[in-house]
A tleap script that builds the chain and sets N, CA, C and O, in Angstrom:
source leaprc.protein.ff14SB
mol = sequence {
  NMET THR THR ILE GLU LYS PRO PRO ASP ALA
  SER LEU ASP PRO ALA ARG SER ARG LEU MET
  GLY ARG VAL ARG GLY LYS ASN THR LYS PRO
  GLU ARG ILE VAL ARG SER ILE VAL HIE ALA
  MET GLY TYR ARG PHE ARG LEU HIE ARG ARG
  ASP LEU PRO GLY SER PRO ASP ILE VAL LEU
  PRO ARG TYR ARG MET LEU ILE PHE VAL HIE
  GLY CYS PHE TRP HIE ARG HIE LEU GLY CYS
  ALA ARG THR THR THR PRO LYS THR ARG THR
  ALA PHE TRP GLN ASP LYS PHE GLU ALA ASN
  VAL ALA ARG ASP ARG HIE ASN GLN VAL ALA
  LEU ALA ARG ASP GLY TRP ARG ALA GLU ILE
  VAL TRP GLU CYS GLU THR ARG ASN GLU GLN
  ALA LEU ARG ALA ARG LEU THR ARG ALA LEU
  SER GLU CARG
}
set mol.1.N position { 91.395 115.027 156.003 }
set mol.1.CA position { 90.566 115.116 154.391 }
set mol.1.C position { 91.804 115.276 153.393 }
set mol.1.O position { 92.623 116.178 153.569 }
set mol.2.N position { 91.894 114.495 152.490 }
set mol.2.CA position { 92.901 114.457 151.303 }
set mol.2.C position { 92.341 115.266 150.100 }
set mol.2.O position { 91.150 115.172 149.804 }
set mol.3.N position { 93.200 116.063 149.403 }
set mol.3.CA position { 92.883 116.422 148.244 }
set mol.3.C position { 93.506 115.848 147.119 }
set mol.3.O position { 94.607 115.305 147.215 }
set mol.4.N position { 92.897 115.925 146.085 }
set mol.4.CA position { 93.269 115.140 144.764 }
set mol.4.C position { 93.917 116.259 144.093 }
set mol.4.O position { 93.300 117.304 143.883 }
set mol.5.N position { 95.119 116.094 143.750 }
set mol.5.CA position { 95.693 117.119 142.860 }
set mol.5.C position { 95.489 116.861 141.500 }
set mol.5.O position { 95.801 115.754 141.062 }
set mol.6.N position { 94.899 117.921 140.589 }
set mol.6.CA position { 94.645 117.589 138.946 }
set mol.6.C position { 96.102 117.624 138.466 }
set mol.6.O position { 97.008 118.207 139.061 }
set mol.7.N position { 96.238 116.864 137.204 }
set mol.7.CA position { 97.411 116.818 136.698 }
set mol.7.C position { 97.437 118.497 136.062 }
set mol.7.O position { 96.456 119.230 135.933 }
set mol.8.N position { 98.677 118.772 135.772 }
set mol.8.CA position { 98.736 120.113 135.277 }
set mol.8.C position { 98.071 120.141 133.667 }
set mol.8.O position { 98.133 119.187 132.892 }
set mol.9.N position { 97.550 121.212 133.427 }
set mol.9.CA position { 96.911 121.165 131.949 }
set mol.9.C position { 98.068 121.622 131.176 }
set mol.9.O position { 98.732 122.634 131.401 }
set mol.10.N position { 98.239 120.756 130.232 }
set mol.10.CA position { 99.324 120.982 128.880 }
set mol.10.C position { 99.280 122.021 128.318 }
set mol.10.O position { 100.321 122.486 127.852 }
set mol.11.N position { 98.053 122.706 128.191 }
set mol.11.CA position { 97.990 123.836 127.420 }
set mol.11.C position { 98.389 125.153 128.113 }
set mol.11.O position { 98.481 126.236 127.534 }
set mol.12.N position { 98.622 124.924 129.459 }
set mol.12.CA position { 99.222 126.159 130.334 }
set mol.12.C position { 100.840 126.168 130.323 }
set mol.12.O position { 101.534 127.118 130.686 }
set mol.13.N position { 101.291 124.962 129.850 }
set mol.13.CA position { 102.727 125.033 130.094 }
set mol.13.C position { 103.423 125.603 128.892 }
set mol.13.O position { 103.317 125.075 127.785 }
set mol.14.N position { 104.151 126.706 129.117 }
set mol.14.CA position { 104.593 127.405 127.980 }
set mol.14.C position { 105.549 126.554 127.126 }
set mol.14.O position { 105.671 126.782 125.922 }
set mol.15.N position { 106.214 125.591 127.738 }
set mol.15.CA position { 107.363 124.698 126.759 }
set mol.15.C position { 106.469 123.850 125.945 }
set mol.15.O position { 106.757 123.810 124.749 }
set mol.16.N position { 105.547 123.231 126.294 }
set mol.16.CA position { 104.507 122.516 125.535 }
set mol.16.C position { 103.836 123.319 124.358 }
set mol.16.O position { 103.834 123.009 123.167 }
set mol.17.N position { 103.372 124.218 124.846 }
set mol.17.CA position { 102.716 125.325 123.906 }
set mol.17.C position { 103.571 125.680 122.847 }
set mol.17.O position { 103.230 125.646 121.664 }
set mol.18.N position { 104.731 126.035 123.277 }
set mol.18.CA position { 105.901 126.592 122.226 }
set mol.18.C position { 106.240 125.387 121.131 }
set mol.18.O position { 106.287 125.622 119.924 }
set mol.19.N position { 106.490 123.963 121.743 }
set mol.19.CA position { 106.677 122.872 121.064 }
set mol.19.C position { 105.406 122.456 120.081 }
set mol.19.O position { 105.665 122.077 118.939 }
set mol.20.N position { 104.309 122.516 120.443 }
set mol.20.CA position { 103.166 122.271 119.763 }
set mol.20.C position { 102.604 123.487 118.866 }
set mol.20.O position { 101.638 123.319 118.122 }
set mol.21.N position { 103.146 124.492 118.962 }
set mol.21.CA position { 103.014 125.531 118.098 }
set mol.21.C position { 103.837 125.531 116.818 }
set mol.21.O position { 103.501 126.116 115.788 }
set mol.22.N position { 104.824 124.897 116.963 }
set mol.22.CA position { 105.864 124.503 115.796 }
set mol.22.C position { 105.601 123.597 114.853 }
set mol.22.O position { 106.260 123.510 113.817 }
set mol.23.N position { 104.466 122.742 115.189 }
set mol.23.CA position { 104.084 121.521 114.535 }
set mol.23.C position { 103.288 122.125 113.298 }
set mol.23.O position { 102.274 122.757 113.592 }
set mol.24.N position { 103.594 122.022 112.042 }
set mol.24.CA position { 102.927 122.410 110.931 }
set mol.24.C position { 102.394 121.267 110.041 }
set mol.24.O position { 102.811 120.120 110.199 }
set mol.25.N position { 101.623 121.525 109.258 }
set mol.25.CA position { 100.724 120.624 108.389 }
set mol.25.C position { 101.516 120.822 106.935 }
set mol.25.O position { 101.748 119.895 106.160 }
set mol.26.N position { 101.794 121.874 106.774 }
set mol.26.CA position { 102.212 122.404 105.270 }
set mol.26.C position { 103.516 122.835 105.333 }
set mol.26.O position { 103.933 123.325 106.382 }
set mol.27.N position { 104.414 122.697 104.107 }
set mol.27.CA position { 105.581 123.316 103.990 }
set mol.27.C position { 106.761 122.888 105.080 }
set mol.27.O position { 107.676 123.628 105.442 }
set mol.28.N position { 106.535 121.552 105.511 }
set mol.28.CA position { 107.690 121.114 106.551 }
set mol.28.C position { 109.016 120.833 105.870 }
set mol.28.O position { 109.135 120.513 104.687 }
set mol.29.N position { 109.969 120.982 106.720 }
set mol.29.CA position { 111.309 120.612 105.868 }
set mol.29.C position { 111.202 119.315 105.213 }
set mol.29.O position { 111.476 119.312 104.013 }
set mol.30.N position { 110.872 118.249 105.733 }
set mol.30.CA position { 110.618 116.947 104.917 }
set mol.30.C position { 109.972 117.170 103.614 }
set mol.30.O position { 110.458 116.631 102.619 }
set mol.31.N position { 108.907 117.922 103.519 }
set mol.31.CA position { 108.343 118.205 102.235 }
set mol.31.C position { 108.989 119.176 101.491 }
set mol.31.O position { 108.801 119.185 100.274 }
set mol.32.N position { 109.821 120.113 102.078 }
set mol.32.CA position { 110.590 121.080 100.943 }
set mol.32.C position { 111.749 120.126 100.526 }
set mol.32.O position { 112.292 120.521 99.495 }
set mol.33.N position { 112.208 119.136 100.967 }
set mol.33.CA position { 113.123 118.358 100.541 }
set mol.33.C position { 112.729 117.701 99.211 }
set mol.33.O position { 113.355 117.836 98.161 }
set mol.34.N position { 111.576 116.947 99.388 }
set mol.34.CA position { 111.024 116.185 98.475 }
set mol.34.C position { 110.578 117.104 97.263 }
set mol.34.O position { 110.654 116.785 96.077 }
set mol.35.N position { 110.178 118.101 97.685 }
set mol.35.CA position { 109.664 119.062 96.417 }
set mol.35.C position { 111.010 119.502 95.655 }
set mol.35.O position { 110.940 119.579 94.429 }
set mol.36.N position { 112.147 119.777 96.245 }
set mol.36.CA position { 113.363 120.326 95.642 }
set mol.36.C position { 113.680 119.136 94.818 }
set mol.36.O position { 113.977 119.383 93.649 }
set mol.37.N position { 113.678 117.799 95.216 }
set mol.37.CA position { 114.263 116.655 94.507 }
set mol.37.C position { 113.309 116.667 93.299 }
set mol.37.O position { 113.789 116.663 92.165 }
set mol.38.N position { 111.944 116.683 93.498 }
set mol.38.CA position { 110.948 116.563 92.176 }
set mol.38.C position { 111.197 117.528 91.214 }
set mol.38.O position { 111.247 117.290 90.008 }
set mol.39.N position { 111.379 118.790 91.811 }
set mol.39.CA position { 111.549 119.943 90.975 }
set mol.39.C position { 113.139 119.782 90.023 }
set mol.39.O position { 113.317 120.119 88.852 }
set mol.40.N position { 113.940 119.287 90.785 }
set mol.40.CA position { 115.283 119.078 90.001 }
set mol.40.C position { 115.157 118.120 88.984 }
set mol.40.O position { 115.845 118.109 87.964 }
set mol.41.N position { 114.223 117.270 89.283 }
set mol.41.CA position { 114.107 116.156 88.236 }
set mol.41.C position { 113.408 116.639 86.970 }
set mol.41.O position { 113.333 115.904 85.986 }
set mol.42.N position { 112.930 117.789 86.987 }
set mol.42.CA position { 112.234 118.526 85.828 }
set mol.42.C position { 110.884 118.520 85.884 }
set mol.42.O position { 110.319 119.133 84.978 }
set mol.43.N position { 109.971 117.803 86.999 }
set mol.43.CA position { 108.662 117.880 87.002 }
set mol.43.C position { 108.308 119.054 87.622 }
set mol.43.O position { 108.920 119.740 88.441 }
set mol.44.N position { 107.125 119.194 87.061 }
set mol.44.CA position { 106.309 120.548 87.758 }
set mol.44.C position { 105.040 120.030 88.338 }
set mol.44.O position { 104.458 119.110 87.764 }
set mol.45.N position { 104.580 120.537 89.404 }
set mol.45.CA position { 103.650 120.328 90.244 }
set mol.45.C position { 102.707 121.096 90.773 }
set mol.45.O position { 102.975 122.276 90.546 }
set mol.46.N position { 101.524 120.940 91.497 }
set mol.46.CA position { 100.781 121.648 92.358 }
set mol.46.C position { 101.004 121.284 93.739 }
set mol.46.O position { 101.548 120.235 94.083 }
set mol.47.N position { 100.583 122.148 94.497 }
set mol.47.CA position { 100.786 121.671 96.240 }
set mol.47.C position { 99.306 121.907 96.754 }
set mol.47.O position { 98.433 122.681 96.362 }
set mol.48.N position { 99.333 120.907 97.831 }
set mol.48.CA position { 98.262 120.937 98.608 }
set mol.48.C position { 96.900 121.103 98.077 }
set mol.48.O position { 96.111 121.832 98.677 }
set mol.49.N position { 96.514 120.406 96.856 }
set mol.49.CA position { 95.093 120.388 96.522 }
set mol.49.C position { 94.089 119.933 97.386 }
set mol.49.O position { 94.038 118.754 97.739 }
set mol.50.N position { 93.337 120.728 97.731 }
set mol.50.CA position { 92.288 120.662 98.870 }
set mol.50.C position { 90.922 120.032 98.321 }
set mol.50.O position { 90.016 119.669 99.071 }
set mol.51.N position { 90.876 119.938 96.829 }
set mol.51.CA position { 89.891 119.377 96.186 }
set mol.51.C position { 90.057 117.817 96.287 }
set mol.51.O position { 89.023 117.151 96.348 }
set mol.52.N position { 91.239 117.201 96.310 }
set mol.52.CA position { 91.536 116.008 96.355 }
set mol.52.C position { 91.544 115.318 97.930 }
set mol.52.O position { 91.986 116.016 98.842 }
set mol.53.N position { 91.110 114.110 98.190 }
set mol.53.CA position { 91.101 113.589 99.323 }
set mol.53.C position { 92.287 113.428 100.159 }
set mol.53.O position { 93.108 112.649 99.675 }
set mol.54.N position { 92.623 113.979 101.347 }
set mol.54.CA position { 93.822 114.135 102.170 }
set mol.54.C position { 94.721 115.132 101.542 }
set mol.54.O position { 95.910 115.088 101.857 }
set mol.55.N position { 94.329 115.989 100.731 }
set mol.55.CA position { 95.163 117.331 100.534 }
set mol.55.C position { 96.606 116.969 100.123 }
set mol.55.O position { 97.503 117.371 100.864 }
set mol.56.N position { 96.958 116.198 98.940 }
set mol.56.CA position { 98.210 115.597 98.746 }
set mol.56.C position { 99.252 116.672 98.808 }
set mol.56.O position { 98.999 117.817 98.435 }
set mol.57.N position { 100.434 116.311 99.281 }
set mol.57.CA position { 101.374 117.619 99.568 }
set mol.57.C position { 102.065 118.053 98.125 }
set mol.57.O position { 102.541 119.162 97.880 }
set mol.58.N position { 102.013 117.046 97.329 }
set mol.58.CA position { 102.470 117.177 95.950 }
set mol.58.C position { 101.651 116.456 95.065 }
set mol.58.O position { 101.314 115.288 95.261 }
set mol.59.N position { 101.236 117.318 93.828 }
set mol.59.CA position { 100.328 116.761 92.842 }
set mol.59.C position { 100.960 116.950 91.399 }
set mol.59.O position { 101.296 118.078 91.040 }
set mol.60.N position { 101.107 115.958 90.653 }
set mol.60.CA position { 101.490 115.933 89.242 }
set mol.60.C position { 100.343 115.503 88.462 }
set mol.60.O position { 100.246 114.354 88.032 }
set mol.61.N position { 99.270 116.618 88.229 }
set mol.61.CA position { 98.223 116.214 87.401 }
set mol.61.C position { 98.486 115.562 85.948 }
set mol.61.O position { 97.709 114.719 85.500 }
set mol.62.N position { 99.418 115.917 85.365 }
set mol.62.CA position { 99.844 115.312 84.005 }
set mol.62.C position { 100.108 113.835 84.160 }
set mol.62.O position { 99.842 113.066 83.236 }
set mol.63.N position { 100.568 113.462 85.174 }
set mol.63.CA position { 100.848 111.894 85.313 }
set mol.63.C position { 99.813 111.171 86.330 }
set mol.63.O position { 99.925 110.034 86.788 }
set mol.64.N position { 98.793 112.095 86.567 }
set mol.64.CA position { 97.936 111.368 87.633 }
set mol.64.C position { 98.644 110.759 88.803 }
set mol.64.O position { 98.326 109.637 89.197 }
set mol.65.N position { 99.761 111.580 89.473 }
set mol.65.CA position { 100.338 111.028 90.447 }
set mol.65.C position { 100.443 111.920 91.749 }
set mol.65.O position { 100.466 113.136 91.563 }
set mol.66.N position { 100.503 111.503 92.901 }
set mol.66.CA position { 100.371 112.271 94.027 }
set mol.66.C position { 101.518 111.914 94.885 }
set mol.66.O position { 101.841 110.727 94.932 }
set mol.67.N position { 102.184 112.800 95.580 }
set mol.67.CA position { 103.005 112.390 96.744 }
set mol.67.C position { 102.750 112.936 98.180 }
set mol.67.O position { 102.787 114.141 98.429 }
set mol.68.N position { 102.525 112.113 98.974 }
set mol.68.CA position { 102.345 112.545 100.415 }
set mol.68.C position { 103.565 112.295 101.202 }
set mol.68.O position { 104.109 111.192 101.261 }
set mol.69.N position { 104.004 113.425 101.843 }
set mol.69.CA position { 105.201 113.291 102.581 }
set mol.69.C position { 104.696 113.288 104.259 }
set mol.69.O position { 104.466 114.324 104.882 }
set mol.70.N position { 104.586 111.958 104.809 }
set mol.70.CA position { 104.054 111.832 106.179 }
set mol.70.C position { 105.220 111.771 107.185 }
set mol.70.O position { 106.329 111.274 106.991 }
set mol.71.N position { 104.745 112.384 108.319 }
set mol.71.CA position { 105.630 112.311 109.450 }
set mol.71.C position { 105.719 110.829 110.053 }
set mol.71.O position { 104.704 110.133 110.014 }
set mol.72.N position { 106.667 110.426 110.499 }
set mol.72.CA position { 106.792 109.037 110.957 }
set mol.72.C position { 105.885 108.883 112.277 }
set mol.72.O position { 105.177 107.912 112.542 }
set mol.73.N position { 106.058 110.066 113.063 }
set mol.73.CA position { 105.385 109.972 114.675 }
set mol.73.C position { 103.702 109.985 114.260 }
set mol.73.O position { 102.863 109.174 114.653 }
set mol.74.N position { 103.489 111.114 113.381 }
set mol.74.CA position { 101.891 111.270 113.283 }
set mol.74.C position { 101.189 110.132 112.340 }
set mol.74.O position { 100.030 109.791 112.574 }
set mol.75.N position { 101.924 109.570 111.283 }
set mol.75.CA position { 101.048 108.800 110.669 }
set mol.75.C position { 101.733 107.305 110.731 }
set mol.75.O position { 101.707 106.532 109.774 }
set mol.76.N position { 102.372 107.001 112.044 }
set mol.76.CA position { 102.740 105.554 112.436 }
set mol.76.C position { 103.495 104.955 111.484 }
set mol.76.O position { 102.988 103.980 110.929 }
set mol.77.N position { 104.683 105.325 111.126 }
set mol.77.CA position { 105.590 104.407 110.004 }
set mol.77.C position { 105.956 103.135 110.919 }
set mol.77.O position { 106.722 103.203 111.880 }
set mol.78.N position { 105.354 102.050 110.519 }
set mol.78.CA position { 105.924 100.720 111.073 }
set mol.78.C position { 107.360 100.600 111.118 }
set mol.78.O position { 107.992 100.769 110.075 }
set mol.79.N position { 108.020 100.299 112.322 }
set mol.79.CA position { 109.394 99.895 112.341 }
set mol.79.C position { 110.265 101.016 112.406 }
set mol.79.O position { 111.480 100.822 112.368 }
set mol.80.N position { 109.709 102.392 112.516 }
set mol.80.CA position { 110.516 103.447 112.370 }
set mol.80.C position { 110.766 103.992 114.115 }
set mol.80.O position { 109.933 103.952 115.020 }
set mol.81.N position { 111.962 104.404 114.164 }
set mol.81.CA position { 112.346 104.867 115.764 }
set mol.81.C position { 111.598 106.089 115.911 }
set mol.81.O position { 111.400 106.416 117.081 }
set mol.82.N position { 111.110 106.882 114.977 }
set mol.82.CA position { 110.280 107.814 115.420 }
set mol.82.C position { 108.847 107.655 115.637 }
set mol.82.O position { 108.206 108.662 115.938 }
set mol.83.N position { 108.312 106.643 115.538 }
set mol.83.CA position { 107.076 106.365 115.872 }
set mol.83.C position { 106.945 105.836 117.275 }
set mol.83.O position { 106.978 104.621 117.469 }
set mol.84.N position { 106.826 106.533 118.074 }
set mol.84.CA position { 106.838 106.557 119.518 }
set mol.84.C position { 105.438 107.051 119.915 }
set mol.84.O position { 104.824 107.844 119.202 }
set mol.85.N position { 104.895 106.514 121.191 }
set mol.85.CA position { 103.764 107.124 121.783 }
set mol.85.C position { 104.157 107.850 123.105 }
set mol.85.O position { 104.821 107.301 123.985 }
set mol.86.N position { 103.637 109.284 123.182 }
set mol.86.CA position { 104.191 109.872 124.446 }
set mol.86.C position { 103.528 108.993 125.867 }
set mol.86.O position { 102.564 108.230 125.925 }
set mol.87.N position { 104.331 109.384 126.772 }
set mol.87.CA position { 104.127 108.619 128.004 }
set mol.87.C position { 102.919 109.213 128.583 }
set mol.87.O position { 102.371 108.458 129.386 }
set mol.88.N position { 102.337 110.358 128.410 }
set mol.88.CA position { 101.145 110.922 129.168 }
set mol.88.C position { 100.041 110.530 128.167 }
set mol.88.O position { 100.187 110.356 126.958 }
set mol.89.N position { 98.963 110.428 128.856 }
set mol.89.CA position { 97.521 110.389 128.011 }
set mol.89.C position { 97.708 109.466 126.909 }
set mol.89.O position { 97.387 109.830 125.778 }
set mol.90.N position { 98.178 108.342 127.106 }
set mol.90.CA position { 98.506 107.407 126.111 }
set mol.90.C position { 96.954 107.002 125.258 }
set mol.90.O position { 96.858 106.968 124.031 }
set mol.91.N position { 95.999 106.763 126.072 }
set mol.91.CA position { 94.853 106.379 125.235 }
set mol.91.C position { 94.310 107.494 124.313 }
set mol.91.O position { 93.922 107.268 123.167 }
set mol.92.N position { 94.310 108.602 124.840 }
set mol.92.CA position { 94.151 109.972 123.826 }
set mol.92.C position { 94.992 109.604 122.608 }
set mol.92.O position { 94.429 109.296 121.557 }
set mol.93.N position { 96.335 109.625 122.713 }
set mol.93.CA position { 97.091 109.561 121.658 }
set mol.93.C position { 97.089 108.285 120.735 }
set mol.93.O position { 97.329 108.393 119.532 }
set mol.94.N position { 96.806 107.043 121.341 }
set mol.94.CA position { 96.454 105.830 120.785 }
set mol.94.C position { 95.293 106.209 119.800 }
set mol.94.O position { 95.390 105.924 118.607 }
set mol.95.N position { 94.132 106.892 120.337 }
set mol.95.CA position { 92.969 106.956 119.519 }
set mol.95.C position { 93.428 107.848 118.196 }
set mol.95.O position { 93.220 107.515 117.029 }
set mol.96.N position { 94.083 109.027 118.629 }
set mol.96.CA position { 94.454 109.932 117.646 }
set mol.96.C position { 95.267 109.182 116.394 }
set mol.96.O position { 94.916 109.234 115.215 }
set mol.97.N position { 96.170 108.631 116.798 }
set mol.97.CA position { 97.220 107.738 115.994 }
set mol.97.C position { 96.261 106.831 115.044 }
set mol.97.O position { 96.419 106.775 113.825 }
set mol.98.N position { 95.329 106.184 115.694 }
set mol.98.CA position { 94.391 105.121 114.961 }
set mol.98.C position { 93.603 105.685 113.652 }
set mol.98.O position { 93.502 105.222 112.516 }
set mol.99.N position { 93.020 107.007 114.328 }
set mol.99.CA position { 92.181 107.679 113.479 }
set mol.99.C position { 93.126 108.343 112.146 }
set mol.99.O position { 92.619 108.423 111.027 }
set mol.100.N position { 94.234 108.700 112.356 }
set mol.100.CA position { 95.230 109.253 111.408 }
set mol.100.C position { 95.275 107.972 110.422 }
set mol.100.O position { 95.019 108.048 109.221 }
set mol.101.N position { 95.575 106.987 110.983 }
set mol.101.CA position { 96.035 105.805 110.158 }
set mol.101.C position { 94.740 105.311 109.169 }
set mol.101.O position { 94.915 104.998 107.991 }
set mol.102.N position { 93.693 105.296 109.699 }
set mol.102.CA position { 92.287 105.121 109.168 }
set mol.102.C position { 92.117 106.156 108.212 }
set mol.102.O position { 91.890 105.759 107.069 }
set mol.103.N position { 92.173 107.466 108.402 }
set mol.103.CA position { 91.919 108.321 107.519 }
set mol.103.C position { 92.853 108.329 106.384 }
set mol.103.O position { 92.504 108.729 105.273 }
set mol.104.N position { 94.120 107.862 106.663 }
set mol.104.CA position { 95.165 107.678 105.349 }
set mol.104.C position { 94.629 106.768 104.469 }
set mol.104.O position { 94.566 106.954 103.253 }
set mol.105.N position { 94.156 105.577 105.172 }
set mol.105.CA position { 93.659 104.435 104.416 }
set mol.105.C position { 92.577 104.748 103.652 }
set mol.105.O position { 92.635 104.400 102.473 }
set mol.106.N position { 91.502 105.378 104.069 }
set mol.106.CA position { 90.647 105.862 103.439 }
set mol.106.C position { 90.768 106.901 102.057 }
set mol.106.O position { 90.065 106.919 101.047 }
set mol.107.N position { 91.875 107.700 102.412 }
set mol.107.CA position { 91.982 108.546 101.418 }
set mol.107.C position { 92.772 107.901 100.324 }
set mol.107.O position { 92.728 108.426 99.211 }
set mol.108.N position { 93.427 106.919 100.494 }
set mol.108.CA position { 94.271 106.279 99.667 }
set mol.108.C position { 93.232 105.673 98.593 }
set mol.108.O position { 93.261 105.980 97.401 }
set mol.109.N position { 92.336 104.798 99.150 }
set mol.109.CA position { 91.447 103.977 98.644 }
set mol.109.C position { 90.556 104.889 97.514 }
set mol.109.O position { 90.383 104.537 96.348 }
set mol.110.N position { 90.097 105.984 98.046 }
set mol.110.CA position { 89.362 106.997 97.209 }
set mol.110.C position { 90.225 107.705 96.081 }
set mol.110.O position { 89.691 108.201 95.089 }
set mol.111.N position { 91.491 107.719 96.282 }
set mol.111.CA position { 92.352 108.454 95.245 }
set mol.111.C position { 92.440 107.205 94.308 }
set mol.111.O position { 92.222 107.375 93.109 }
set mol.112.N position { 92.730 106.025 94.758 }
set mol.112.CA position { 93.022 105.055 93.792 }
set mol.112.C position { 91.688 104.610 92.863 }
set mol.112.O position { 91.816 104.132 91.735 }
set mol.113.N position { 90.464 104.827 93.475 }
set mol.113.CA position { 89.214 104.884 92.762 }
set mol.113.C position { 89.152 105.926 91.818 }
set mol.113.O position { 88.653 105.688 90.719 }
set mol.114.N position { 89.579 107.026 92.081 }
set mol.114.CA position { 89.532 108.176 90.982 }
set mol.114.C position { 90.637 108.196 89.958 }
set mol.114.O position { 90.704 109.106 89.130 }
set mol.115.N position { 91.581 107.120 90.005 }
set mol.115.CA position { 92.684 106.897 89.098 }
set mol.115.C position { 93.775 107.601 89.395 }
set mol.115.O position { 94.464 108.030 88.470 }
set mol.116.N position { 94.112 107.834 90.671 }
set mol.116.CA position { 95.268 108.479 90.974 }
set mol.116.C position { 96.283 107.702 91.670 }
set mol.116.O position { 95.899 106.986 92.595 }
set mol.117.N position { 97.911 107.739 91.274 }
set mol.117.CA position { 98.718 106.870 91.918 }
set mol.117.C position { 99.183 107.816 92.887 }
set mol.117.O position { 99.380 109.012 92.668 }
set mol.118.N position { 99.367 107.140 94.097 }
set mol.118.CA position { 99.963 107.871 95.300 }
set mol.118.C position { 101.189 107.204 95.671 }
set mol.118.O position { 101.327 105.982 95.618 }
set mol.119.N position { 102.075 108.015 96.046 }
set mol.119.CA position { 103.612 107.524 96.522 }
set mol.119.C position { 103.643 108.094 97.965 }
set mol.119.O position { 103.537 109.318 98.037 }
set mol.120.N position { 103.774 107.400 99.131 }
set mol.120.CA position { 104.120 107.847 100.335 }
set mol.120.C position { 105.651 108.036 100.723 }
set mol.120.O position { 106.356 107.031 100.818 }
set mol.121.N position { 106.078 109.056 100.905 }
set mol.121.CA position { 107.333 109.448 101.134 }
set mol.121.C position { 107.310 109.534 102.782 }
set mol.121.O position { 106.477 110.300 103.267 }
set mol.122.N position { 108.126 108.837 103.622 }
set mol.122.CA position { 108.243 109.086 105.067 }
set mol.122.C position { 109.176 110.021 105.497 }
set mol.122.O position { 110.270 110.110 104.939 }
set mol.123.N position { 108.813 110.825 106.558 }
set mol.123.CA position { 109.916 111.761 107.126 }
set mol.123.C position { 111.295 111.285 107.159 }
set mol.123.O position { 112.259 111.931 106.750 }
set mol.124.N position { 111.333 110.155 107.655 }
set mol.124.CA position { 112.952 109.474 107.893 }
set mol.124.C position { 113.590 109.090 106.530 }
set mol.124.O position { 114.803 108.886 106.467 }
set mol.125.N position { 112.789 108.988 105.438 }
set mol.125.CA position { 113.350 108.653 104.236 }
set mol.125.C position { 114.049 110.046 103.484 }
set mol.125.O position { 114.793 110.016 102.503 }
set mol.126.N position { 113.608 111.223 104.204 }
set mol.126.CA position { 114.167 112.628 103.575 }
set mol.126.C position { 115.735 112.635 103.947 }
set mol.126.O position { 116.487 113.311 103.246 }
set mol.127.N position { 116.213 111.942 104.967 }
set mol.127.CA position { 117.491 111.956 105.367 }
set mol.127.C position { 118.466 111.609 104.412 }
set mol.127.O position { 119.531 112.224 104.359 }
set mol.128.N position { 118.157 110.534 103.535 }
set mol.128.CA position { 118.966 110.132 102.573 }
set mol.128.C position { 118.700 110.547 101.291 }
set mol.128.O position { 118.080 109.737 100.602 }
set mol.129.N position { 119.020 111.649 100.761 }
set mol.129.CA position { 118.252 112.208 99.827 }
set mol.129.C position { 118.731 111.663 98.361 }
set mol.129.O position { 118.119 112.010 97.351 }
set mol.130.N position { 119.844 110.802 98.304 }
set mol.130.CA position { 120.237 110.160 96.979 }
set mol.130.C position { 119.436 108.871 97.064 }
set mol.130.O position { 119.071 108.416 95.981 }
set mol.131.N position { 119.093 108.190 98.186 }
set mol.131.CA position { 118.087 106.975 98.038 }
set mol.131.C position { 116.935 107.377 97.583 }
set mol.131.O position { 116.372 106.771 96.671 }
set mol.132.N position { 116.313 108.695 98.285 }
set mol.132.CA position { 114.934 109.158 97.956 }
set mol.132.C position { 114.869 109.728 96.583 }
set mol.132.O position { 113.755 109.798 96.063 }
set mol.133.N position { 115.975 110.172 95.885 }
set mol.133.CA position { 115.830 110.373 94.438 }
set mol.133.C position { 115.704 109.230 93.707 }
set mol.133.O position { 114.778 109.115 92.904 }
set mol.134.N position { 116.676 108.193 93.911 }
set mol.134.CA position { 116.368 106.987 93.042 }
set mol.134.C position { 114.798 106.319 93.227 }
set mol.134.O position { 114.287 105.687 92.303 }
set mol.135.N position { 114.180 106.510 94.378 }
set mol.135.CA position { 113.072 105.983 94.750 }
set mol.135.C position { 112.167 106.645 93.833 }
set mol.135.O position { 111.454 105.959 93.099 }
set mol.136.N position { 112.118 108.129 93.796 }
set mol.136.CA position { 111.157 108.935 93.471 }
set mol.136.C position { 111.208 108.768 91.844 }
set mol.136.O position { 110.171 108.907 91.194 }
set mol.137.N position { 112.475 108.459 91.202 }
set mol.137.CA position { 112.706 108.314 89.897 }
set mol.137.C position { 111.910 107.044 89.337 }
set mol.137.O position { 111.217 107.028 88.320 }
set mol.138.N position { 112.144 106.028 90.177 }
set mol.138.CA position { 111.271 104.983 89.747 }
set mol.138.C position { 110.011 104.884 89.769 }
set mol.138.O position { 109.384 104.199 88.962 }
set mol.139.N position { 109.425 105.646 90.818 }
set mol.139.CA position { 108.118 105.962 91.057 }
set mol.139.C position { 107.227 106.814 89.905 }
set mol.139.O position { 106.070 106.669 89.511 }
set mol.140.N position { 108.242 107.728 89.560 }
set mol.140.CA position { 107.610 108.709 88.597 }
set mol.140.C position { 107.871 108.209 87.172 }
set mol.140.O position { 107.237 108.716 86.247 }
set mol.141.N position { 108.757 107.259 86.947 }
set mol.141.CA position { 108.745 106.353 85.509 }
set mol.141.C position { 107.781 105.450 85.224 }
set mol.141.O position { 107.591 105.038 84.079 }
set mol.142.N position { 107.039 105.044 86.342 }
set mol.142.CA position { 106.071 104.180 86.239 }
set mol.142.C position { 104.640 104.867 85.757 }
set mol.142.O position { 103.672 104.886 86.517 }
set mol.143.N position { 104.606 105.354 84.599 }
set mol.143.CA position { 103.602 106.080 84.095 }
set mol.143.C position { 102.541 105.151 83.720 }
set mol.143.O position { 101.496 105.574 83.226 }
savepdb mol mol.pdb
quit
């Protein structure tokens, strides 16, 4: 009689638990970089307004402008090296990523319908602060 071994439960793996425990939805390093650039440009803003679809990371109510700082992995930045799919439980991850992208699209439509302009900054773009500053300057000057 052969026994079938169950795959190890990822939630019991201390290394995986520690890694997943470090994943944050707010105040991430890329988000703090974008906030410091926008603040240095002289703009004042609100953070994580839960009354708006998608809880935008940065809200500039005076300009009806929103900035989302998306992680390339979680929000599937096309063409980015960080947009990988884990090798285990690929169907689960694929479903999760598709749901994230669909939710992002739905939130963008709802915000546009309400008169908000949304700018998406990808995590990989925060590595070149000079280029990011130029991009945000252009986006914020299009009032």
